[in-house]
N, C-alpha and C positions, 0 to 999 in steps of 0.2 A: 854636616855643616848646621849650625842651629843660624837662625836669625834674629841678632838681639837688637831690640826696642832702643830709644837712646832720651832719655825726658829734657824736656827742656826750659830754659832758664823765665824767669816771668818775664811777660812784656810779647811771649813768644809761642807759637803752637802751630800746628802740623798745618793746619787750616786748610789754601788751596796745595797747597805742597804737598809731594808728600809726604810719610813720616820717616821720621829722623832713624837710621839702623843701623848694623854694621852686619859684616858678618865676615867670618875667615874660612877660606880654603885652602888647606896644605900651609902657603907659604905667602898667600896672596890674603889682603884685607878688602876687602869692597864695602865702602859705605855710599849710601845712597839717601835722598831725601832731599827735605831743605826744611824754612820758615817762614810762616805769615805775620808781618811784625811794622813796624815803623821802621822806616829805612833813610838814614840822612846820606849825603852823598858825602865818598870822602873819609866813610868811618865803619870796619869792621866792628861788627858784632858778634859775640860770642853769641852762640843760638846752645851750646849745647850742656844741661844740669850736670849730667852724668858724663864720665869720660870714658875713654876707652881703655878695656883695660894695657896694664902697662907692659904686658908680653906682646901685644899687638896695637904697640904706638910706634909710629915714625921717630927714627932718629934724628931727621930735617923736617925740617916745614915741607907738607905738601900744598902745594897751589894750584888755582887752575881756572878755570871759565867754567861760568854758569850762567841757567836762563835765568830771567826777572818774567814780571807778568808781560801779558801782550810777545815773550821772548823778550825781551827788554836785555840789550845789549848792558856791557861794562860791567857787569858783574862777576865777582869773584866768589872761588870758598879758601878755607886754610884750614889744614888739620895741622893742627899743632904737638908738636913732644911731649907737650904732657897732657896728649889725650883730649884735650879739647877741640871744637871745634866752630870757627866762625865763620861768616858769610860777609860780604860788601857789596858797595855797588858806586859807579862814578860817574855824574854823567857829561863828564869829558868836554865840561866847560858851554857845552846847549843846555837848551832851557826843557830838558828832559823832567816826565812827573818821576816820583819816587815809583818802585817798583812796589808792589804792594804783598808779594812775596820770594821769594831767591830759591831754587831747587839746584841741584848738582846729584852729578854717581864722580868717583874715581873709586880706581885702583890701585894700591902701593904695594909693593913688596916685599918682606922681613929680611928676606937675607940678600944684603945689596953686594956680596962679592960676587 
């Protein structure tokens, strides 16, 4: 299996987070990495300029918890059926400062039957 790197949209880099990459092992897609940039609360940002190839894309939105700077909570990631990857955070109504980076890893199956 090959570990494939993904490029970032303007305004985001790997920076302090691990580089955004995916790997396919049999019928599992593993995505890991994150982005460094400016994040506003309550907004999801597409961070990937490249997309996951069509044959490896999920048929539904895959989402979950992510970690931010200093293990900041309220962060999340989204793998979209288009193959794009987004991250975001929400301060939960508290006066928290925005994370400088958000990082995650996830695995999903290509065969949902």
